[in-house]
N, C-alpha and C positions, 0 to 999 in steps of 0.2 A: 812840595816834596824836596825841592832844591835846598831850602833852608834847613830842613831836618838832616839832609845828607851832610851838610857842613858841620853838624855836631858830632859826626862819627870820627873817632880817632883810631888810626891803625895801631894794632897791638895793645890797645887799652879797652876799646868797646867790645862787649861780648854779645852772645845771642840774646840773652835776657834784656839787655839794653835796647837791642834792635826791635824786639817784640814790643817793648814799651813805647819806643819812638815811632815805629812805622806800622805797628799792628801785626795781625796774623800773616804768615807767609803766603804769598800768592802762588809761587812756583818754587818747589824745593827739589834740588838734585842732590841726593845723599851721597852718590859716588864721588862727585866733585866737591862736596861740602859747600854748595852754592845756593844762596837764596836770591830770588828775583822778585822785584817789585816794579809795578808800572802804574802810571796815571795818565789817562787820556781824557781831554775835555774838548768838546766841539760845540759849535754854535751854527745856526742857520743864517744864511744871508737873506736879504730881502726877497731874493728870487727862490728861496727854498733849498739852496745848495748848501750841503754840510761843509763846514770849514773847521779843521782842527787848529786850535790855538794853543793847546798845551799837550805835549807828548813827552813825558819824562819816563825813563827806563833806567833801572839801577840793578846791577848784579853785585852781590856781596859774597866774598869768598872767606871761608873760615879755616883756621888751622885745626889740628886734632884736639886742642883744648877749648875750642869754641870762641877764640879771639879772632877779630877781623884781621886778615892779612892783606886784603886787596878790595878796593871798591871801584867799579866801573860805572860811570854815570853818563847817560846820553840824554840830551834834550832835543827839541825840535830841530835846531840848527845843526847839531852834530849828527843827527840821524840822516840828514841829507847827504853827508859825506861818506856814509857807510856804503861800501861796494858789495853788491849782491852778485851771485853767480848767474851767468847767462844761460846755463843749462836748465832744462825743465824736467820736472818729475812727472813721469807718466802715471796717470790716475788709473786705479784698478776698478773704479766705479763705472757706472754706465756713461758712455760718451754722450755728448750733446747731439741728439739726433732729432729728426722731425717728430718721431713718435714720442720721444721723451717730452718735448715741448708741448705736444698736444695733451699728454697725460697730466703734466704739471698744471696746465691751464685749466683742465677739467677739474682737477683736485681743488684748485683755488676757488673756482666758481662754486663748487659744492660746499666748501668751508664757509664762504661768504653767505650762501643761501641758508645754511644751518644757523649762522649767527643771527641773521634776520628773523628766522623762525623762532629761535630761543628767546627773543626779546618779548 
């Protein structure tokens, strides 16, 4: 994706060029006139641990005519420098409780048994 991003020219490339270059929009914010693309690739180590070796993220901002006015590109190295908020969002879902873990465990066992039965 990094090579394709280098082909984008500010105030010259338009939405149709981006669709041809990067494909369909993954995330579109119509209020901000922003398109977001990302590419993540991972591999497993010899111990079965997943390791991300490619993490590209790009935000493309358009003006009212559909021409690109700004491109923000982040790769794996620049993502490490991004500062995240220390505050936490409270979940409105069921909290992790003993009963929830029991129910989840039971559900997983039933699904596995059904898969074996369906074969």
